[in-house]
C-alpha positions, 0 to 999 in steps of 0.5 A: 184312738183320735179325738174330737171328731171321732167321738162326736160321730163324724167317723165309725163310732167307738164300739166294744169290738173296735176299743178292744181291738185298738187297745190289743194293737197298742199293748202289743206295739208296746211290748206287753204282756197278754195284751188282749186279756189287757184291753179286755180287763180295762174295757170292763172296768170301764163300762161296768160289766164283766168280760163276756159282755163284751162279746155278747154285745160287742157294737155296744157305742162307747160314751163320751164319758167313757171314752175319756176314762178309757184314754186316761188308764190306756195312757197309763198302761202304755207307761207300764203300770200294771192294769191289775192295779189300774182296774183294782183286781186280779183273778187266781185260781178262778177266784177274784181278788182285790190288788193294789200296791200293798202286795204282788199281783196273783199270778197264774204260774203259782197256781201250781202251789195250790195244786200240789197241797190239794192233791196232798191233802185231798189224797190218803192218809189225808182223806178225812174229814179231820181238819187240816193245819196248813201254813202260807208264808209270804201271804202277800195278798192272801191268794194262796191261803184263800184258794186252798182253804176254798178247795179243801173245807176241813182245813184251817190255814195261817198265813204270814207276812213281815208286812202289815200293808199286805196283810190288810189287802190279805184281810180284805180279800179273806173278808170278800171270800168270807173266810174269816174263820178258817184263814188266821193272819200273823205278822212276822218274818218268815216262820217266826209267827209259826215258831212262837207257837208251840202248839203248832211244832210237829203238826202242820199238814203242809207249809206252802211259800212264795218268798221274795226270790229275785237274784240281784243279777236279774233285777235288772232285766225285770219287766218295767211294770214289775219292777217299777210298781209292785213292792220290792219287798216282796220281789227281792231275794238277795245276791242269789235269790235264796236269802229267804228260801234256805231259812224256810227249808231249814225251819219247816221240818220242825213244824211239818208233821210226818208226810206233811208237805212243803212246797216252795216257788224258787227262782228257776235258776236256783230250782236245782239248788233248792232241791239239793239243800231239801235233799241234804236234809234227812228230814224230808223224802220224796223231793221233787221239781214241778213246772208251772204254767210257763213250763219253768222249773220254778216250784219244789216239793218234799214230804216230811219223813 
């Protein structure tokens, strides 16, 4: 986008249509993921409207102040700063979430975790109004816990994280969706917040986890917008990416009720290994791998025998 003469009207005005085309092209050339979506998010944020309004009023000219603010944000995005952090929000399972550097940005590929829990709880023998207790381990922004609670009205979710910063963001998102009475937050490492509560032993209808799982040898290849800006503690899973997956699998059986569901997101290269770990424990049955929205084998599930 040129400055000066263009903004003073000596050339065609910078309408929503032109701005989107310019940003989409710039983001495409910079090899950013989903360039059109990113352009919509930034422009809607600067204009103070929803994304639909960009198409219902495509010829709306931007003011000089709006152009200045948009330029600044585009410069940051082209340096691989996540657009979700720039605008302060992201969407997951059709719900809006506040996001910032305290936790990972919710990703559509993780929505399959919600789908698996919802399908399990809503079908027989769990298709009743009896309260179901569900654990969300490594909750981060709280997106899984909130999406599950929204979909299952008779569920109570206990969400944990080792990061106090992440839990503070999750609390804000829980309040945003008015679920304070149905989602409880606990600070601690992996299953420790649940193991310390004798009332939960053998009572969970489901345990869902999206732990850090990027193996050390894959870390250099992680996209710079992720590697340089999102919290490392929520990403790296040790030498083989299984440092946090193994203890979750080992400890889940004592917490789950009979037929309770275990569902974990893992590194694609480790899905078969995670499945083998589950199958090696006689406590589980019906172990299987699911593909995510990117068609990658990244979700492993099993039921407590």
